N, CA, C and O atoms as a CHARMM CRD file, in Angstrom:
* protein
*
  400
    1    1 UNK  N     66.19600  93.34900 116.37200 PROA 1      0.00000
    2    1 UNK  CA    65.74300  93.76700 117.32400 PROA 1      0.00000
    3    1 UNK  C     64.87300  94.53800 117.51800 PROA 1      0.00000
    4    1 UNK  O     64.02300  94.78100 116.66100 PROA 1      0.00000
    5    2 UNK  N     64.90600  95.33000 119.19200 PROA 2      0.00000
    6    2 UNK  CA    63.81300  96.23300 118.82000 PROA 2      0.00000
    7    2 UNK  C     64.75800  97.21900 118.86800 PROA 2      0.00000
    8    2 UNK  O     65.91500  97.17000 119.28500 PROA 2      0.00000
    9    3 UNK  N     63.91500  98.43700 118.22700 PROA 3      0.00000
   10    3 UNK  CA    64.66900  99.63700 118.24100 PROA 3      0.00000
   11    3 UNK  C     64.43700 101.38300 118.51800 PROA 3      0.00000
   12    3 UNK  O     63.61500 101.64100 119.39800 PROA 3      0.00000
   13    4 UNK  N     64.72900 101.90400 118.21600 PROA 4      0.00000
   14    4 UNK  CA    63.95900 103.43500 118.24000 PROA 4      0.00000
   15    4 UNK  C     64.96700 104.69700 118.18500 PROA 4      0.00000
   16    4 UNK  O     65.97600 104.67500 118.89000 PROA 4      0.00000
   17    5 UNK  N     64.69200 105.78800 117.35300 PROA 5      0.00000
   18    5 UNK  CA    65.71300 106.32000 117.74200 PROA 5      0.00000
   19    5 UNK  C     65.06900 107.80100 116.70900 PROA 5      0.00000
   20    5 UNK  O     64.22400 107.59200 115.83900 PROA 5      0.00000
   21    6 UNK  N     65.56500 109.11200 116.95300 PROA 6      0.00000
   22    6 UNK  CA    65.03800 109.92000 116.53300 PROA 6      0.00000
   23    6 UNK  C     65.27100 110.36000 115.08700 PROA 6      0.00000
   24    6 UNK  O     66.34000 110.34200 114.47700 PROA 6      0.00000
   25    7 UNK  N     63.93000 110.80400 114.60300 PROA 7      0.00000
   26    7 UNK  CA    64.34300 110.74600 113.36600 PROA 7      0.00000
   27    7 UNK  C     65.24000 111.89700 112.52300 PROA 7      0.00000
   28    7 UNK  O     65.49700 111.96300 111.32100 PROA 7      0.00000
   29    8 UNK  N     65.63200 112.82400 113.70800 PROA 8      0.00000
   30    8 UNK  CA    66.73100 114.15400 113.10300 PROA 8      0.00000
   31    8 UNK  C     66.93300 114.19000 114.24900 PROA 8      0.00000
   32    8 UNK  O     66.06100 114.09600 115.11200 PROA 8      0.00000
   33    9 UNK  N     68.67900 114.39800 114.53000 PROA 9      0.00000
   34    9 UNK  CA    69.43700 114.46000 115.74500 PROA 9      0.00000
   35    9 UNK  C     69.14100 116.21400 115.48700 PROA 9      0.00000
   36    9 UNK  O     69.50400 116.53300 114.35400 PROA 9      0.00000
   37   10 UNK  N     68.60700 117.30500 116.23800 PROA 10     0.00000
   38   10 UNK  CA    68.44500 118.36800 115.76200 PROA 10     0.00000
   39   10 UNK  C     68.00100 119.34000 117.09400 PROA 10     0.00000
   40   10 UNK  O     67.40100 118.76000 117.99900 PROA 10     0.00000
   41   11 UNK  N     68.30100 120.94400 117.25900 PROA 11     0.00000
   42   11 UNK  CA    67.72500 121.61600 118.22400 PROA 11     0.00000
   43   11 UNK  C     66.71000 122.39000 117.60200 PROA 11     0.00000
   44   11 UNK  O     67.12300 123.24600 116.82000 PROA 11     0.00000
   45   12 UNK  N     65.48700 122.29900 117.75700 PROA 12     0.00000
   46   12 UNK  CA    63.82800 122.68800 116.96800 PROA 12     0.00000
   47   12 UNK  C     64.28300 124.20800 117.75400 PROA 12     0.00000
   48   12 UNK  O     64.71000 124.16900 118.90800 PROA 12     0.00000
   49   13 UNK  N     64.16700 125.31900 117.12700 PROA 13     0.00000
   50   13 UNK  CA    64.39200 126.51500 117.66900 PROA 13     0.00000
   51   13 UNK  C     62.79400 126.97100 116.74600 PROA 13     0.00000
   52   13 UNK  O     62.58000 126.87000 115.53800 PROA 13     0.00000
   53   14 UNK  N     61.68500 127.58000 118.06100 PROA 14     0.00000
   54   14 UNK  CA    60.75400 128.28100 117.58100 PROA 14     0.00000
   55   14 UNK  C     60.24300 129.34500 118.36900 PROA 14     0.00000
   56   14 UNK  O     60.95100 129.51600 119.36100 PROA 14     0.00000
   57   15 UNK  N     59.24900 130.15100 118.30000 PROA 15     0.00000
   58   15 UNK  CA    59.15300 131.03200 118.51900 PROA 15     0.00000
   59   15 UNK  C     57.65300 130.58400 119.92400 PROA 15     0.00000
   60   15 UNK  O     56.83700 129.71000 119.63200 PROA 15     0.00000
   61   16 UNK  N     57.57300 131.22300 121.10800 PROA 16     0.00000
   62   16 UNK  CA    56.64600 130.94300 121.70700 PROA 16     0.00000
   63   16 UNK  C     54.89300 131.22200 121.26900 PROA 16     0.00000
   64   16 UNK  O     54.47500 132.14800 120.57400 PROA 16     0.00000
   65   17 UNK  N     54.12700 130.18800 121.87200 PROA 17     0.00000
   66   17 UNK  CA    52.95900 130.07900 121.51600 PROA 17     0.00000
   67   17 UNK  C     53.03800 129.32200 120.04000 PROA 17     0.00000
   68   17 UNK  O     51.86400 128.99000 119.87400 PROA 17     0.00000
   69   18 UNK  N     53.75700 128.88000 118.91000 PROA 18     0.00000
   70   18 UNK  CA    53.56500 128.26700 118.30800 PROA 18     0.00000
   71   18 UNK  C     53.72500 126.57500 118.55900 PROA 18     0.00000
   72   18 UNK  O     53.81000 126.08000 119.68300 PROA 18     0.00000
   73   19 UNK  N     53.75100 125.69000 117.11300 PROA 19     0.00000
   74   19 UNK  CA    53.04600 124.43500 117.42700 PROA 19     0.00000
   75   19 UNK  C     54.37400 123.62400 116.73200 PROA 19     0.00000
   76   19 UNK  O     54.68300 123.69700 115.54200 PROA 19     0.00000
   77   20 UNK  N     55.09200 122.82100 117.79300 PROA 20     0.00000
   78   20 UNK  CA    56.43800 122.22400 117.26500 PROA 20     0.00000
   79   20 UNK  C     56.00800 120.67900 117.36200 PROA 20     0.00000
   80   20 UNK  O     55.24800 120.41100 118.29200 PROA 20     0.00000
   81   21 UNK  N     56.35200 119.76100 116.61900 PROA 21     0.00000
   82   21 UNK  CA    56.32500 118.59500 116.06300 PROA 21     0.00000
   83   21 UNK  C     57.68300 117.82000 116.07800 PROA 21     0.00000
   84   21 UNK  O     58.64900 118.14400 115.38800 PROA 21     0.00000
   85   22 UNK  N     57.65300 116.81600 116.89600 PROA 22     0.00000
   86   22 UNK  CA    59.31100 115.87000 117.07700 PROA 22     0.00000
   87   22 UNK  C     58.64000 114.34200 116.82800 PROA 22     0.00000
   88   22 UNK  O     57.44700 114.10700 117.01900 PROA 22     0.00000
   89   23 UNK  N     59.60100 113.37100 116.37900 PROA 23     0.00000
   90   23 UNK  CA    58.79900 112.07500 115.73000 PROA 23     0.00000
   91   23 UNK  C     60.32000 111.18600 116.15500 PROA 23     0.00000
   92   23 UNK  O     61.44200 111.39300 116.61900 PROA 23     0.00000
   93   24 UNK  N     59.80400 110.53100 115.84400 PROA 24     0.00000
   94   24 UNK  CA    61.10700 108.96500 116.06700 PROA 24     0.00000
   95   24 UNK  C     60.60700 107.91800 115.74200 PROA 24     0.00000
   96   24 UNK  O     59.39300 107.83700 115.92800 PROA 24     0.00000
   97   25 UNK  N     61.27200 106.80300 115.18100 PROA 25     0.00000
   98   25 UNK  CA    61.03400 105.70600 114.21200 PROA 25     0.00000
   99   25 UNK  C     61.52300 104.66800 115.28400 PROA 25     0.00000
  100   25 UNK  O     62.32200 104.78600 116.21300 PROA 25     0.00000
  101   26 UNK  N     60.65400 103.44500 114.76700 PROA 26     0.00000
  102   26 UNK  CA    61.11000 102.42600 115.72300 PROA 26     0.00000
  103   26 UNK  C     60.85300 100.87900 114.37000 PROA 26     0.00000
  104   26 UNK  O     60.34800 100.94900 113.25000 PROA 26     0.00000
  105   27 UNK  N     61.32200  99.89200 114.95200 PROA 27     0.00000
  106   27 UNK  CA    61.32700  98.55400 114.83600 PROA 27     0.00000
  107   27 UNK  C     61.36800  97.85000 115.75700 PROA 27     0.00000
  108   27 UNK  O     62.26100  97.70700 116.59200 PROA 27     0.00000
  109   28 UNK  N     59.95700  97.15100 115.61300 PROA 28     0.00000
  110   28 UNK  CA    59.80100  95.84000 116.46500 PROA 28     0.00000
  111   28 UNK  C     59.32700  94.63300 115.92100 PROA 28     0.00000
  112   28 UNK  O     59.51300  94.55000 114.70700 PROA 28     0.00000
  113   29 UNK  N     58.78600  93.69700 116.43500 PROA 29     0.00000
  114   29 UNK  CA    58.66400  92.56800 115.91400 PROA 29     0.00000
  115   29 UNK  C     57.43800  92.15000 116.47300 PROA 29     0.00000
  116   29 UNK  O     56.84200  91.19800 115.96900 PROA 29     0.00000
  117   30 UNK  N     57.00100  92.73500 117.43200 PROA 30     0.00000
  118   30 UNK  CA    55.42800  92.76800 118.47100 PROA 30     0.00000
  119   30 UNK  C     54.23200  93.38800 117.51900 PROA 30     0.00000
  120   30 UNK  O     54.39900  94.00200 116.46500 PROA 30     0.00000
  121   31 UNK  N     53.06900  93.09200 118.11900 PROA 31     0.00000
  122   31 UNK  CA    51.93600  93.99900 117.70700 PROA 31     0.00000
  123   31 UNK  C     51.47600  94.82500 118.74200 PROA 31     0.00000
  124   31 UNK  O     50.51400  95.58700 118.65200 PROA 31     0.00000
  125   32 UNK  N     52.36900  94.61300 119.98600 PROA 32     0.00000
  126   32 UNK  CA    51.97700  94.85800 121.56200 PROA 32     0.00000
  127   32 UNK  C     53.10900  96.07900 121.60300 PROA 32     0.00000
  128   32 UNK  O     54.31000  95.83300 121.49200 PROA 32     0.00000
  129   33 UNK  N     52.69800  97.13100 121.73800 PROA 33     0.00000
  130   33 UNK  CA    53.97500  98.61900 121.77400 PROA 33     0.00000
  131   33 UNK  C     53.42500  99.31700 122.09200 PROA 33     0.00000
  132   33 UNK  O     52.39200  99.73200 121.56700 PROA 33     0.00000
  133   34 UNK  N     54.14600  99.84000 123.47800 PROA 34     0.00000
  134   34 UNK  CA    53.53100 101.31700 123.87600 PROA 34     0.00000
  135   34 UNK  C     54.79100 102.77700 123.58000 PROA 34     0.00000
  136   34 UNK  O     55.81400 102.97600 124.23600 PROA 34     0.00000
  137   35 UNK  N     54.49200 103.25400 122.90000 PROA 35     0.00000
  138   35 UNK  CA    55.26000 104.47900 123.03900 PROA 35     0.00000
  139   35 UNK  C     55.26100 105.96400 123.66700 PROA 35     0.00000
  140   35 UNK  O     54.27800 106.69800 123.57400 PROA 35     0.00000
  141   36 UNK  N     56.76800 106.43600 124.48600 PROA 36     0.00000
  142   36 UNK  CA    56.31800 106.96600 125.52600 PROA 36     0.00000
  143   36 UNK  C     57.51400 108.03500 124.82700 PROA 36     0.00000
  144   36 UNK  O     58.39000 107.86900 123.97800 PROA 36     0.00000
  145   37 UNK  N     57.02600 109.28600 125.71000 PROA 37     0.00000
  146   37 UNK  CA    57.86300 110.69800 125.12500 PROA 37     0.00000
  147   37 UNK  C     57.84800 110.57800 126.88100 PROA 37     0.00000
  148   37 UNK  O     57.19600 109.93100 127.70000 PROA 37     0.00000
  149   38 UNK  N     59.15400 111.77400 126.94500 PROA 38     0.00000
  150   38 UNK  CA    59.75500 111.94900 128.20900 PROA 38     0.00000
  151   38 UNK  C     60.74500 113.45800 127.91300 PROA 38     0.00000
  152   38 UNK  O     61.40600 113.41000 126.87500 PROA 38     0.00000
  153   39 UNK  N     60.84600 114.46600 128.56500 PROA 39     0.00000
  154   39 UNK  CA    61.58000 115.99200 128.49700 PROA 39     0.00000
  155   39 UNK  C     62.38700 115.39600 129.72100 PROA 39     0.00000
  156   39 UNK  O     62.00000 114.54500 130.52200 PROA 39     0.00000
  157   40 UNK  N     63.78400 116.14800 129.66300 PROA 40     0.00000
  158   40 UNK  CA    64.54900 116.23700 130.86800 PROA 40     0.00000
  159   40 UNK  C     65.18300 117.71300 130.65300 PROA 40     0.00000
  160   40 UNK  O     66.00200 118.08200 129.81100 PROA 40     0.00000
  161   41 UNK  N     64.54900 118.42600 131.67200 PROA 41     0.00000
  162   41 UNK  CA    65.59800 119.93400 131.83100 PROA 41     0.00000
  163   41 UNK  C     66.71300 119.97600 132.66900 PROA 41     0.00000
  164   41 UNK  O     67.01500 119.33000 133.67300 PROA 41     0.00000
  165   42 UNK  N     67.25100 120.85700 132.05800 PROA 42     0.00000
  166   42 UNK  CA    69.38800 120.73300 132.81300 PROA 42     0.00000
  167   42 UNK  C     68.74700 120.36300 134.33600 PROA 42     0.00000
  168   42 UNK  O     67.76800 120.64300 135.02800 PROA 42     0.00000
  169   43 UNK  N     70.06400 119.47700 134.38100 PROA 43     0.00000
  170   43 UNK  CA    70.34700 119.45100 135.76900 PROA 43     0.00000
  171   43 UNK  C     68.60600 118.51500 136.85200 PROA 43     0.00000
  172   43 UNK  O     68.39900 118.38700 138.05800 PROA 43     0.00000
  173   44 UNK  N     67.63300 118.02500 135.39500 PROA 44     0.00000
  174   44 UNK  CA    66.62300 117.62300 136.16600 PROA 44     0.00000
  175   44 UNK  C     66.49900 116.15400 135.91300 PROA 44     0.00000
  176   44 UNK  O     67.38500 115.48200 135.38500 PROA 44     0.00000
  177   45 UNK  N     65.24200 115.65700 136.35800 PROA 45     0.00000
  178   45 UNK  CA    65.26400 113.77600 136.14300 PROA 45     0.00000
  179   45 UNK  C     64.14700 114.09400 134.70500 PROA 45     0.00000
  180   45 UNK  O     63.76900 115.20900 134.34500 PROA 45     0.00000
  181   46 UNK  N     63.82100 112.88100 134.12000 PROA 46     0.00000
  182   46 UNK  CA    63.33000 112.70200 133.02600 PROA 46     0.00000
  183   46 UNK  C     61.66000 113.09100 133.50600 PROA 46     0.00000
  184   46 UNK  O     61.27100 112.68700 134.60200 PROA 46     0.00000
  185   47 UNK  N     60.88800 113.75600 132.76000 PROA 47     0.00000
  186   47 UNK  CA    59.71800 113.89900 133.08000 PROA 47     0.00000
  187   47 UNK  C     58.64300 113.31800 132.22000 PROA 47     0.00000
  188   47 UNK  O     58.72500 113.65700 131.04000 PROA 47     0.00000
  189   48 UNK  N     57.37500 112.29600 132.61900 PROA 48     0.00000
  190   48 UNK  CA    56.18500 112.27300 131.20100 PROA 48     0.00000
  191   48 UNK  C     55.65000 113.03500 131.03800 PROA 48     0.00000
  192   48 UNK  O     55.13800 113.94200 131.69400 PROA 48     0.00000
  193   49 UNK  N     55.72300 112.68200 129.91000 PROA 49     0.00000
  194   49 UNK  CA    54.93300 113.56700 128.90600 PROA 49     0.00000
  195   49 UNK  C     53.61500 113.06300 128.36500 PROA 49     0.00000
  196   49 UNK  O     52.48900 113.52300 128.55000 PROA 49     0.00000
  197   50 UNK  N     54.06300 111.84800 127.54000 PROA 50     0.00000
  198   50 UNK  CA    52.36200 111.47200 126.93100 PROA 50     0.00000
  199   50 UNK  C     53.18600 109.80700 126.53500 PROA 50     0.00000
  200   50 UNK  O     54.30000 109.35700 126.26400 PROA 50     0.00000
  201   51 UNK  N     51.58700 109.29300 126.75400 PROA 51     0.00000
  202   51 UNK  CA    52.60300 107.48000 125.97600 PROA 51     0.00000
  203   51 UNK  C     51.12300 107.42800 124.91000 PROA 51     0.00000
  204   51 UNK  O     50.08000 108.04100 125.13400 PROA 51     0.00000
  205   52 UNK  N     51.41700 106.45500 123.64700 PROA 52     0.00000
  206   52 UNK  CA    50.35100 105.60600 122.94800 PROA 52     0.00000
  207   52 UNK  C     51.07400 104.88500 122.69200 PROA 52     0.00000
  208   52 UNK  O     52.27500 104.62400 122.76200 PROA 52     0.00000
  209   53 UNK  N     49.68600 104.36800 122.17900 PROA 53     0.00000
  210   53 UNK  CA    50.01300 102.44900 122.05100 PROA 53     0.00000
  211   53 UNK  C     49.81500 102.43900 120.24400 PROA 53     0.00000
  212   53 UNK  O     49.28800 103.30200 119.54300 PROA 53     0.00000
  213   54 UNK  N     50.54200 100.93500 119.77700 PROA 54     0.00000
  214   54 UNK  CA    50.86400 101.05600 118.35600 PROA 54     0.00000
  215   54 UNK  C     50.55700  99.90500 118.06100 PROA 54     0.00000
  216   54 UNK  O     50.83400  98.95100 118.78800 PROA 54     0.00000
  217   55 UNK  N     49.87500  99.79600 116.84000 PROA 55     0.00000
  218   55 UNK  CA    49.51300  98.75700 116.02000 PROA 55     0.00000
  219   55 UNK  C     48.25700  97.94400 116.97900 PROA 55     0.00000
  220   55 UNK  O     47.15900  98.49900 116.97300 PROA 55     0.00000
  221   56 UNK  N     48.41700  96.53500 117.86400 PROA 56     0.00000
  222   56 UNK  CA    47.42700  96.07100 118.18000 PROA 56     0.00000
  223   56 UNK  C     46.98100  97.31600 119.67400 PROA 56     0.00000
  224   56 UNK  O     45.83500  97.43100 120.10700 PROA 56     0.00000
  225   57 UNK  N     47.98300  97.96300 120.11900 PROA 57     0.00000
  226   57 UNK  CA    47.23700  98.75400 121.21300 PROA 57     0.00000
  227   57 UNK  C     46.64700 100.12200 120.82400 PROA 57     0.00000
  228   57 UNK  O     47.19400 100.88700 120.03000 PROA 57     0.00000
  229   58 UNK  N     45.42500 100.37200 121.48500 PROA 58     0.00000
  230   58 UNK  CA    45.55100 101.64900 121.47100 PROA 58     0.00000
  231   58 UNK  C     45.38900 102.89800 122.74200 PROA 58     0.00000
  232   58 UNK  O     45.40600 104.11800 122.57600 PROA 58     0.00000
  233   59 UNK  N     45.29000 102.42100 123.54100 PROA 59     0.00000
  234   59 UNK  CA    45.92100 103.20500 124.58800 PROA 59     0.00000
  235   59 UNK  C     46.61900 104.80400 124.45200 PROA 59     0.00000
  236   59 UNK  O     47.25000 105.35600 123.55000 PROA 59     0.00000
  237   60 UNK  N     46.19500 105.21000 125.72900 PROA 60     0.00000
  238   60 UNK  CA    46.87500 106.49200 125.26300 PROA 60     0.00000
  239   60 UNK  C     46.66800 107.93400 126.58500 PROA 60     0.00000
  240   60 UNK  O     45.56300 108.39700 126.87100 PROA 60     0.00000
  241   61 UNK  N     47.38200 108.19300 126.92300 PROA 61     0.00000
  242   61 UNK  CA    47.41200 109.21100 128.47800 PROA 61     0.00000
  243   61 UNK  C     48.13200 110.14600 127.84900 PROA 61     0.00000
  244   61 UNK  O     48.73700 109.83600 126.82200 PROA 61     0.00000
  245   62 UNK  N     48.18600 111.38900 128.33500 PROA 62     0.00000
  246   62 UNK  CA    49.15000 112.41300 128.26600 PROA 62     0.00000
  247   62 UNK  C     49.17300 112.97400 129.58400 PROA 62     0.00000
  248   62 UNK  O     48.41000 112.36600 130.33500 PROA 62     0.00000
  249   63 UNK  N     49.94900 114.18100 130.27100 PROA 63     0.00000
  250   63 UNK  CA    50.05100 114.59200 131.70800 PROA 63     0.00000
  251   63 UNK  C     49.70000 116.28500 131.48800 PROA 63     0.00000
  252   63 UNK  O     49.80000 117.21500 132.28800 PROA 63     0.00000
  253   64 UNK  N     49.29800 116.26100 130.21000 PROA 64     0.00000
  254   64 UNK  CA    49.08100 117.97500 129.24000 PROA 64     0.00000
  255   64 UNK  C     48.28300 118.06200 127.81900 PROA 64     0.00000
  256   64 UNK  O     48.64800 117.73500 126.68900 PROA 64     0.00000
  257   65 UNK  N     47.24100 118.54000 128.22200 PROA 65     0.00000
  258   65 UNK  CA    46.38000 118.58100 126.57500 PROA 65     0.00000
  259   65 UNK  C     47.56500 119.52500 125.79600 PROA 65     0.00000
  260   65 UNK  O     47.25300 119.20400 124.64900 PROA 65     0.00000
  261   66 UNK  N     48.45900 120.26000 125.65500 PROA 66     0.00000
  262   66 UNK  CA    49.65500 120.33400 125.13700 PROA 66     0.00000
  263   66 UNK  C     50.69100 119.49600 124.39800 PROA 66     0.00000
  264   66 UNK  O     51.15000 119.73300 123.28100 PROA 66     0.00000
  265   67 UNK  N     50.96200 118.55600 125.14400 PROA 67     0.00000
  266   67 UNK  CA    51.10000 117.29100 124.73000 PROA 67     0.00000
  267   67 UNK  C     50.53900 116.02700 124.15700 PROA 67     0.00000
  268   67 UNK  O     50.29200 115.08500 124.90900 PROA 67     0.00000
  269   68 UNK  N     50.25800 115.92900 122.47300 PROA 68     0.00000
  270   68 UNK  CA    49.88600 114.78500 122.23900 PROA 68     0.00000
  271   68 UNK  C     50.56800 114.08500 121.29300 PROA 68     0.00000
  272   68 UNK  O     51.42100 114.62300 120.58700 PROA 68     0.00000
  273   69 UNK  N     50.16600 112.52000 121.18400 PROA 69     0.00000
  274   69 UNK  CA    51.54900 112.15100 120.79600 PROA 69     0.00000
  275   69 UNK  C     50.12400 110.96500 119.71800 PROA 69     0.00000
  276   69 UNK  O     49.04600 110.56500 120.15900 PROA 69     0.00000
  277   70 UNK  N     50.90400 110.64000 117.84700 PROA 70     0.00000
  278   70 UNK  CA    50.53700 109.84600 117.49100 PROA 70     0.00000
  279   70 UNK  C     51.45700 108.86500 117.04800 PROA 70     0.00000
  280   70 UNK  O     52.68100 108.91300 117.16600 PROA 70     0.00000
  281   71 UNK  N     50.70300 107.87700 116.47500 PROA 71     0.00000
  282   71 UNK  CA    52.02600 106.52900 116.06100 PROA 71     0.00000
  283   71 UNK  C     50.93700 105.98900 115.26600 PROA 71     0.00000
  284   71 UNK  O     49.70900 106.00100 115.35800 PROA 71     0.00000
  285   72 UNK  N     52.08300 105.34700 114.17400 PROA 72     0.00000
  286   72 UNK  CA    52.20800 104.86100 113.17900 PROA 72     0.00000
  287   72 UNK  C     52.61500 103.27800 113.31700 PROA 72     0.00000
  288   72 UNK  O     52.98800 103.11700 114.47900 PROA 72     0.00000
  289   73 UNK  N     52.69200 102.00300 112.56200 PROA 73     0.00000
  290   73 UNK  CA    53.56700 100.78100 112.58700 PROA 73     0.00000
  291   73 UNK  C     54.62200 101.37800 112.53800 PROA 73     0.00000
  292   73 UNK  O     55.34300 100.42600 112.23900 PROA 73     0.00000
  293   74 UNK  N     55.65400 102.69200 112.63400 PROA 74     0.00000
  294   74 UNK  CA    56.97400 102.07800 112.50700 PROA 74     0.00000
  295   74 UNK  C     57.28800 103.40700 113.34900 PROA 74     0.00000
  296   74 UNK  O     58.28800 103.37700 114.06700 PROA 74     0.00000
  297   75 UNK  N     56.24400 104.96300 113.30200 PROA 75     0.00000
  298   75 UNK  CA    57.00900 106.11100 113.94600 PROA 75     0.00000
  299   75 UNK  C     55.92700 106.45600 114.82700 PROA 75     0.00000
  300   75 UNK  O     54.83300 105.91600 114.98900 PROA 75     0.00000
  301   76 UNK  N     56.52200 107.60600 115.43800 PROA 76     0.00000
  302   76 UNK  CA    55.56900 108.23800 116.68100 PROA 76     0.00000
  303   76 UNK  C     55.94600 109.70500 116.90100 PROA 76     0.00000
  304   76 UNK  O     57.08500 110.12700 117.10200 PROA 76     0.00000
  305   77 UNK  N     54.75300 110.46000 116.83000 PROA 77     0.00000
  306   77 UNK  CA    55.22600 111.61900 116.94700 PROA 77     0.00000
  307   77 UNK  C     54.58900 112.45100 117.93400 PROA 77     0.00000
  308   77 UNK  O     53.36800 112.53200 118.06000 PROA 77     0.00000
  309   78 UNK  N     55.44000 113.07000 118.63400 PROA 78     0.00000
  310   78 UNK  CA    55.22100 114.05700 119.62500 PROA 78     0.00000
  311   78 UNK  C     54.67400 115.69000 119.22500 PROA 78     0.00000
  312   78 UNK  O     55.60300 116.40800 118.85400 PROA 78     0.00000
  313   79 UNK  N     53.28200 116.37200 119.25400 PROA 79     0.00000
  314   79 UNK  CA    53.11700 117.68100 119.19200 PROA 79     0.00000
  315   79 UNK  C     53.01300 118.34000 120.22400 PROA 79     0.00000
  316   79 UNK  O     52.22000 117.96600 121.08800 PROA 79     0.00000
  317   80 UNK  N     53.66900 119.31500 120.37400 PROA 80     0.00000
  318   80 UNK  CA    53.52900 120.40400 121.35900 PROA 80     0.00000
  319   80 UNK  C     52.75300 121.77700 120.91300 PROA 80     0.00000
  320   80 UNK  O     53.05800 122.49200 119.95900 PROA 80     0.00000
  321   81 UNK  N     52.20700 121.87400 121.38000 PROA 81     0.00000
  322   81 UNK  CA    50.91700 123.16000 121.20600 PROA 81     0.00000
  323   81 UNK  C     51.11300 124.58400 122.09400 PROA 81     0.00000
  324   81 UNK  O     51.32600 124.57200 123.30600 PROA 81     0.00000
  325   82 UNK  N     51.02200 125.60600 121.41900 PROA 82     0.00000
  326   82 UNK  CA    51.40800 126.72400 122.48200 PROA 82     0.00000
  327   82 UNK  C     52.68000 126.38100 123.44000 PROA 82     0.00000
  328   82 UNK  O     52.78100 126.26700 124.66200 PROA 82     0.00000
  329   83 UNK  N     53.72400 126.24900 122.23300 PROA 83     0.00000
  330   83 UNK  CA    54.94100 126.21800 123.02500 PROA 83     0.00000
  331   83 UNK  C     55.36400 127.54500 123.71900 PROA 83     0.00000
  332   83 UNK  O     55.23600 128.69500 123.30000 PROA 83     0.00000
  333   84 UNK  N     55.82400 127.15900 124.72200 PROA 84     0.00000
  334   84 UNK  CA    56.91600 127.96400 126.08100 PROA 84     0.00000
  335   84 UNK  C     58.06900 128.19500 126.41700 PROA 84     0.00000
  336   84 UNK  O     58.93000 127.52500 125.84600 PROA 84     0.00000
  337   85 UNK  N     58.50300 129.17200 127.41100 PROA 85     0.00000
  338   85 UNK  CA    59.87200 129.00700 127.30100 PROA 85     0.00000
  339   85 UNK  C     60.24500 127.79900 128.23700 PROA 85     0.00000
  340   85 UNK  O     61.35900 127.27800 128.19500 PROA 85     0.00000
  341   86 UNK  N     59.46600 127.47800 128.89700 PROA 86     0.00000
  342   86 UNK  CA    59.86300 126.42600 130.00800 PROA 86     0.00000
  343   86 UNK  C     59.44400 124.72400 129.23200 PROA 86     0.00000
  344   86 UNK  O     59.40900 123.61300 129.76300 PROA 86     0.00000
  345   87 UNK  N     59.14800 125.19600 127.65300 PROA 87     0.00000
  346   87 UNK  CA    59.47300 123.56700 127.28200 PROA 87     0.00000
  347   87 UNK  C     60.62300 123.26300 126.80000 PROA 87     0.00000
  348   87 UNK  O     60.86300 122.20500 126.21900 PROA 87     0.00000
  349   88 UNK  N     61.71500 124.49400 127.07700 PROA 88     0.00000
  350   88 UNK  CA    63.39400 124.27000 126.16600 PROA 88     0.00000
  351   88 UNK  C     63.60400 122.65200 127.38000 PROA 88     0.00000
  352   88 UNK  O     63.23600 122.65400 128.55500 PROA 88     0.00000
  353   89 UNK  N     64.14400 121.67000 126.79700 PROA 89     0.00000
  354   89 UNK  CA    64.40300 120.82600 126.99800 PROA 89     0.00000
  355   89 UNK  C     64.67400 119.50400 126.12900 PROA 89     0.00000
  356   89 UNK  O     64.06500 119.26000 125.08800 PROA 89     0.00000
  357   90 UNK  N     65.81500 118.55600 126.77400 PROA 90     0.00000
  358   90 UNK  CA    65.73100 117.44300 125.64000 PROA 90     0.00000
  359   90 UNK  C     64.67200 116.45600 126.21500 PROA 90     0.00000
  360   90 UNK  O     64.33800 116.08200 127.33900 PROA 90     0.00000
  361   91 UNK  N     64.13200 116.09700 124.36500 PROA 91     0.00000
  362   91 UNK  CA    63.34600 115.27800 124.80600 PROA 91     0.00000
  363   91 UNK  C     63.73000 113.77400 124.26000 PROA 91     0.00000
  364   91 UNK  O     64.49000 113.55500 123.31800 PROA 91     0.00000
  365   92 UNK  N     63.02500 112.75200 125.07200 PROA 92     0.00000
  366   92 UNK  CA    63.58100 111.81900 124.92200 PROA 92     0.00000
  367   92 UNK  C     62.33100 110.60100 124.16600 PROA 92     0.00000
  368   92 UNK  O     61.33400 110.50800 124.88300 PROA 92     0.00000
  369   93 UNK  N     62.29700 110.07500 123.40600 PROA 93     0.00000
  370   93 UNK  CA    61.27200 108.82200 123.01400 PROA 93     0.00000
  371   93 UNK  C     61.67300 107.55300 123.74700 PROA 93     0.00000
  372   93 UNK  O     62.73100 107.33500 124.33800 PROA 93     0.00000
  373   94 UNK  N     60.35800 106.56100 123.55500 PROA 94     0.00000
  374   94 UNK  CA    60.84500 105.30600 124.47400 PROA 94     0.00000
  375   94 UNK  C     59.93000 104.71400 124.15300 PROA 94     0.00000
  376   94 UNK  O     58.81900 105.24100 124.20900 PROA 94     0.00000
  377   95 UNK  N     60.15700 102.97900 123.56200 PROA 95     0.00000
  378   95 UNK  CA    59.60500 102.29400 123.53000 PROA 95     0.00000
  379   95 UNK  C     59.62100 101.11200 124.78200 PROA 95     0.00000
  380   95 UNK  O     60.49800 100.75200 125.56700 PROA 95     0.00000
  381   96 UNK  N     57.79300 100.58200 124.49400 PROA 96     0.00000
  382   96 UNK  CA    58.09000  99.03600 125.17900 PROA 96     0.00000
  383   96 UNK  C     57.44900  98.23400 124.86000 PROA 96     0.00000
  384   96 UNK  O     56.24000  98.38600 124.68500 PROA 96     0.00000
  385   97 UNK  N     58.05600  97.16600 124.69300 PROA 97     0.00000
  386   97 UNK  CA    57.41100  96.67500 123.70400 PROA 97     0.00000
  387   97 UNK  C     57.05900  94.82100 124.69500 PROA 97     0.00000
  388   97 UNK  O     57.77500  94.17100 125.45700 PROA 97     0.00000
  389   98 UNK  N     55.94200  94.63000 124.26400 PROA 98     0.00000
  390   98 UNK  CA    55.05100  93.47200 125.05100 PROA 98     0.00000
  391   98 UNK  C     55.08400  92.45100 124.62300 PROA 98     0.00000
  392   98 UNK  O     55.13500  92.40400 123.39400 PROA 98     0.00000
  393   99 UNK  N     55.07400  91.32500 125.27800 PROA 99     0.00000
  394   99 UNK  CA    54.35100  89.73100 124.95600 PROA 99     0.00000
  395   99 UNK  C     53.39700  89.93200 123.66100 PROA 99     0.00000
  396   99 UNK  O     52.49200  90.76600 123.69200 PROA 99     0.00000
  397  100 UNK  N     53.63200  89.16400 122.57700 PROA 100    0.00000
  398  100 UNK  CA    53.07300  88.55000 121.72800 PROA 100    0.00000
  399  100 UNK  C     51.41300  88.16300 122.20900 PROA 100    0.00000
  400  100 UNK  O     50.68200  87.52800 121.44900 PROA 100    0.00000
């Protein structure tokens, strides 16, 4: 079946203005795939950060130019530039699989 998971269960510790990369690996049979990134602050609701198509999908969108997503056939990466204290949150990757 289709699945997605973080590459590492980890806390990322960095300094402000640095660049951070988070990644997830996925498995899917379809070529019609979008990868989404969200973050959730303590007691908050998940907030959309970015999506990027993979395989036969090329569409992309980001909520802020500091959040850029790249994808391969089996993984997605979120790059956060100019990190701020307010970026402290729980980050989620999500997989949307469409029909072939």
